[in-house]
C-alpha positions as CSV (number, residue, x, y, z in Angstrom):
1,M,19.3,22.9,6.4
2,L,16.1,24.3,5.2
3,Y,15.9,22.5,1.9
4,F,16.7,19.4,3.6
5,Y,14.4,19.8,6.2
6,Q,11.7,20.4,3.6
7,Q,12.8,16.9,1.5
8,V,12.4,15.3,4.9
9,L,9.1,16.6,5.4
10,N,8.0,15.6,2.0
11,G,9.6,12.2,2.5
12,L,7.2,12.0,5.5
13,H,3.9,11.6,3.8
14,S,5.3,9.4,0.6
15,G,6.9,6.8,3.0
16,A,3.6,7.2,5.2
17,L,1.8,5.9,2.0
18,Y,4.4,3.1,1.3
19,A,4.2,2.0,5.1
20,L,0.3,1.6,5.2
21,L,0.9,-0.6,1.8
22,A,3.7,-2.7,2.9
23,F,1.7,-3.5,6.7
24,G,-1.5,-4.8,4.5
25,Y,0.8,-6.6,2.1
26,V,3.0,-8.6,4.7
27,L,-0.8,-9.5,6.2
28,T,-1.4,-11.6,3.0
29,N,2.0,-12.5,2.0
30,G,3.1,-13.5,5.4
31,I,0.7,-16.6,5.1
32,L,0.4,-17.0,1.5
33,H,4.5,-16.7,0.6
34,R,3.7,-16.0,-2.5
35,T,4.1,-12.6,-4.7
36,N,0.9,-11.0,-5.4
37,L,1.1,-8.6,-8.1
38,A,-3.1,-8.0,-7.7
39,Y,-2.1,-5.4,-4.3
40,G,-0.8,-2.6,-6.1
41,A,-4.0,-2.9,-8.4
42,L,-6.2,-2.8,-5.8
43,F,-4.9,0.3,-4.3
44,A,-4.7,2.2,-7.4
45,F,-8.7,1.0,-8.5
46,C,-10.0,1.8,-5.2
47,G,-8.5,5.3,-5.5
48,H,-10.0,6.0,-8.9
49,T,-12.9,4.3,-8.0
50,M,-13.0,7.0,-5.0
51,I,-12.5,9.8,-7.8
52,L,-15.1,8.5,-10.1
53,T,-17.6,8.1,-7.4
54,A,-17.1,11.6,-6.1
55,A,-17.3,13.2,-9.4
56,F,-20.6,11.1,-10.1
57,G,-21.8,12.3,-7.0
58,Y,-21.1,15.7,-7.5
59,Q,-22.0,16.5,-11.2
60,A,-24.8,13.9,-11.4
61,L,-26.4,13.7,-7.7
62,W,-25.9,17.4,-7.2
63,L,-24.5,16.6,-4.0
64,T,-21.9,19.1,-1.9
65,L,-17.9,18.2,-2.5
66,F,-17.7,16.5,1.0
67,A,-20.8,14.5,0.7
68,S,-19.3,13.4,-2.5
69,V,-15.8,12.7,-1.3
70,A,-17.5,10.6,1.3
71,L,-19.9,8.8,-1.0
72,G,-16.3,8.0,-2.6
73,V,-14.7,6.9,0.2
74,V,-17.8,4.3,0.9
75,A,-17.6,3.1,-2.8
76,A,-13.6,2.4,-2.4
77,L,-14.0,0.2,0.9
78,V,-16.7,-1.8,-0.5
79,Y,-15.0,-2.7,-3.6
80,A,-11.9,-3.6,-1.6
81,V,-14.1,-5.9,0.6
82,L,-15.5,-7.4,-2.6
83,I,-12.3,-7.7,-4.5
84,S,-10.6,-8.9,-1.3
85,Q,-13.4,-11.7,-0.8
86,V,-12.9,-13.1,-4.7
87,L,-9.0,-12.9,-4.1
88,S,-9.0,-15.0,-1.0
89,R,-12.1,-17.4,-1.9
90,S,-11.3,-17.8,-5.7
91,V,-7.6,-17.0,-6.4
92,F,-5.4,-17.7,-3.1
93,E,-7.4,-20.5,-1.6
94,R,-7.2,-22.7,-4.6
95,L,-3.7,-21.8,-6.4
96,A,-1.6,-21.5,-2.6
97,D,-0.5,-25.5,-2.6
98,R,0.7,-24.9,-6.0
99,S,3.5,-23.6,-8.2
100,P,4.2,-19.9,-7.3
101,N,4.4,-19.3,-10.9
102,A,0.4,-19.9,-10.8
103,I,-0.4,-17.2,-8.0
104,V,2.1,-14.8,-10.1
105,V,0.4,-15.2,-13.7
106,T,-3.4,-15.2,-11.9
107,T,-2.4,-12.0,-9.9
108,L,-0.9,-10.1,-13.0
109,G,-4.0,-11.0,-15.1
110,I,-6.2,-9.5,-12.1
111,L,-4.0,-6.4,-12.3
112,L,-4.6,-6.1,-16.0
113,F,-8.1,-6.4,-15.5
114,L,-8.6,-4.0,-12.8
115,S,-6.6,-1.7,-14.6
116,E,-8.2,-1.7,-17.4
117,A,-11.8,-1.8,-15.6
118,S,-10.6,1.7,-14.2
119,R,-9.4,3.0,-17.8
120,I,-12.7,2.0,-19.2
121,A,-14.7,3.3,-16.6
122,A,-13.2,6.6,-16.6
123,D,-13.2,6.4,-20.5
124,T,-9.4,6.9,-20.8
125,H,-9.8,10.4,-19.3
126,D,-8.2,11.6,-15.9
127,L,-10.5,12.8,-13.7
128,W,-9.1,15.3,-11.0
129,L,-10.4,16.3,-7.7
130,P,-9.9,19.8,-6.8
131,P,-7.5,20.8,-4.5
132,M,-8.6,20.2,-0.6
133,L,-6.8,21.1,2.8
134,A,-4.3,22.7,0.8
135,Q,-3.2,25.5,2.6
136,P,0.3,25.3,4.2
137,V,1.7,25.0,7.4
138,I,5.0,26.7,8.1
139,F,7.4,24.5,9.8
140,A,10.6,27.0,9.5
141,Q,11.5,29.8,7.3
142,D,14.1,32.3,6.2
143,T,14.4,34.7,3.6
144,G,12.6,33.9,0.5
145,F,12.5,30.3,1.6
146,K,9.7,28.8,3.7
147,V,9.5,24.8,4.9
148,T,6.0,24.0,4.8
149,L,3.5,21.3,4.3
150,T,-0.2,21.2,3.2
151,V,-2.8,20.1,6.0
152,I,-3.9,17.4,3.7
153,Q,-0.6,15.7,4.0
154,L,-0.5,16.3,7.6
155,L,-4.1,14.5,7.9
156,D,-2.6,11.5,5.5
157,C,0.6,11.4,8.0
158,A,-1.6,11.6,11.0
159,A,-4.3,9.0,9.6
160,V,-1.8,6.3,8.8
161,I,0.5,6.7,12.1
162,A,-2.9,6.0,13.9
163,V,-3.7,3.2,11.7
164,V,-0.6,1.4,11.6
165,A,-0.1,1.7,15.1
166,L,-3.2,0.9,16.4
167,A,-3.1,-2.2,13.8
168,A,0.2,-3.1,15.2
169,W,-0.6,-2.9,19.0
170,L,-4.0,-5.0,18.2
171,F,-2.0,-7.3,16.2
172,S,0.6,-8.0,18.9
173,H,-2.3,-8.5,21.6
174,S,-4.9,-10.2,19.6
175,R,-6.2,-13.7,18.9
176,F,-6.2,-13.1,15.1
177,G,-2.0,-11.8,15.5
178,R,-1.2,-15.0,17.2
179,A,-3.1,-17.2,15.0
180,W,-1.4,-15.4,12.0
181,R,1.8,-15.8,13.5
182,A,1.0,-19.6,14.0
183,V,-0.2,-20.0,10.2
184,S,2.6,-17.8,9.1
185,D,5.2,-20.0,10.6
186,D,3.6,-23.7,10.1
187,P,-0.3,-23.8,8.6
188,K,-0.1,-27.5,9.1
189,A,1.0,-27.4,12.7
190,A,-1.2,-24.5,13.4
191,A,-4.3,-26.5,12.0
192,M,-3.4,-29.5,14.1
193,C,-3.3,-27.1,17.0
194,G,-7.1,-26.2,16.1
195,I,-6.7,-22.8,14.2
196,D,-9.2,-22.1,11.4
197,V,-6.2,-21.7,9.0
198,R,-8.6,-20.4,6.3
199,A,-10.5,-18.2,8.3
200,V,-7.1,-16.7,9.5
201,F,-6.2,-16.6,5.9
202,R,-9.6,-14.7,4.5
203,R,-9.2,-12.2,7.5
204,A,-5.6,-11.2,6.7
205,V,-6.6,-10.7,2.8
206,L,-9.4,-8.8,3.9
207,Y,-7.5,-6.8,6.4
208,G,-4.4,-6.0,3.7
209,G,-7.1,-4.9,1.2
210,F,-8.5,-2.6,3.3
211,C,-5.0,-0.9,4.0
212,A,-4.6,-0.8,0.3
213,A,-8.0,1.0,-0.3
214,F,-7.2,3.3,2.6
215,A,-3.9,4.6,1.1
216,G,-5.4,4.8,-2.6
217,V,-8.3,6.7,-0.9
218,L,-5.5,9.0,0.8
219,A,-3.4,9.3,-2.2
220,G,-6.4,10.2,-4.5
221,L,-7.5,13.0,-1.7
222,Y,-4.1,14.4,-1.7
223,Y,-2.9,13.9,-5.6
224,G,-6.3,14.5,-6.6
225,N,-5.7,12.0,-9.0
226,I,-4.9,8.3,-9.4
227,S,-4.1,7.0,-12.8
228,F,-5.3,3.3,-13.9
229,G,-1.5,2.8,-14.4
230,T,-0.5,3.5,-11.0
231,G,-1.0,-0.1,-9.3
232,L,2.1,-1.6,-11.0
233,V,4.3,0.8,-10.4
234,Y,3.5,0.8,-6.4
235,G,3.1,-2.7,-6.4
236,L,6.4,-3.3,-7.7
237,K,7.8,-0.9,-4.9
238,I,6.2,-2.6,-2.6
239,L,6.9,-5.8,-3.6
240,F,10.4,-5.3,-3.5
241,V,10.8,-3.5,0.1
242,T,8.6,-6.2,1.6
243,A,10.8,-8.4,0.1
244,V,14.3,-6.7,2.2
245,G,12.3,-6.3,5.2
246,G,10.6,-10.1,5.4
247,Y,7.0,-11.3,5.5
248,L,7.3,-11.6,9.4
249,S,6.5,-8.7,10.9
250,P,4.1,-6.1,9.5
251,L,5.0,-3.3,11.4
252,K,8.9,-3.8,10.7
253,A,7.8,-3.8,7.1
254,A,5.8,-0.9,7.2
255,L,8.8,1.0,9.0
256,G,11.2,-0.1,5.9
257,A,8.6,1.2,3.6
258,A,8.5,4.7,5.3
259,A,12.4,4.9,5.1
260,F,12.0,3.8,1.6
261,G,9.7,6.8,1.0
262,M,12.3,9.1,2.6
263,A,14.9,7.8,0.3
264,E,12.9,8.6,-2.8
265,S,12.1,12.0,-1.4
266,L,15.9,13.1,-0.9
267,W,16.9,11.3,-4.0
268,A,14.3,13.9,-5.7
269,G,15.5,16.7,-3.8
270,Y,19.4,16.1,-5.0
271,F,19.5,14.2,-7.8
272,P,17.4,13.6,-11.5
273,I,14.2,12.7,-10.7
274,E,14.3,10.5,-14.0
275,W,17.0,8.2,-12.4
276,R,15.4,7.7,-9.1
277,D,13.4,4.7,-9.4
278,A,16.5,2.7,-11.7
279,W,18.9,3.7,-8.8
280,I,16.2,2.6,-6.2
281,Y,15.5,-0.7,-7.6
282,L,19.1,-1.4,-8.2
283,F,19.8,-0.7,-4.1
284,L,17.0,-3.0,-3.1
285,V,18.3,-5.8,-5.7
286,A,21.5,-5.5,-4.0
287,M,20.0,-5.9,-0.8
288,L,18.1,-8.7,-1.5
289,V,21.1,-10.5,-2.7
290,L,23.2,-10.0,0.2
291,I,20.2,-10.4,2.4
292,G,20.3,-13.8,0.7
293,A,23.7,-14.3,1.1
294,S,23.9,-13.7,4.6
295,R,20.9,-16.2,5.2
296,D,23.0,-18.8,3.2
297,Q,26.2,-18.3,5.0
298,A,23.7,-19.0,8.4
299,K,22.7,-21.8,7.3
300,V,26.0,-23.0,6.3
301,A,26.9,-22.3,10.0
């Protein structure tokens, strides 16, 4: 039972990162209704930017470790704003009314561009942050085995819960949340009712970019490194998870992504880890097929 308890706690941390990514992904795709492959790249790019900037601040500017990391966090958020503005104004708005394949191909190109930019900036080397707040917090123990989480894991989970809970509450009670739901349901009808559809969409992309950047920063602080090729893996996972849960509720997508992270952790604890992604993707594909079949039956009925 202690081993199971440890896997559950491990799943809380990975599930928290997935939940934050899913929340931000739905903000954009709930309005766009197109596959955005650049979202995972934005997550990895911002996390990698934080690490590169922190390394530059520590080695070249002679800043303290805390100041270097703070500088890296600021740089990651600034890049998130810039990239989100470019995506919303120059990509999504221009291609929103065209074939879905246009968005997929364009965002795939952006993913490759951001990945290569990170690789070139790091000179194809992986830079690592020193372990921070890695002291274990014991939740239970028995002879020879302790159930623990590190301080940084607890802080990451607390930060994600606070951000998602606050964002979900504001989304339910704010004017932007009501406008987002209206535009998601029918943008033309929303425009006829006086809603600035373009402004709502740009804000949704910006908020989604902040979620991706914040998740990248948290992942970078915990793992110490985010590879420039990580964006594709995380992007595909979030794409599948949100496709199963739907794009109508960011909070439901976040909860589903948290469950997905928990399932990954339990699989890694009890089954061969090299088969984890294959079986998880197979399960998500099966869920998509079953959900699609049930929706078709509902329409016929």
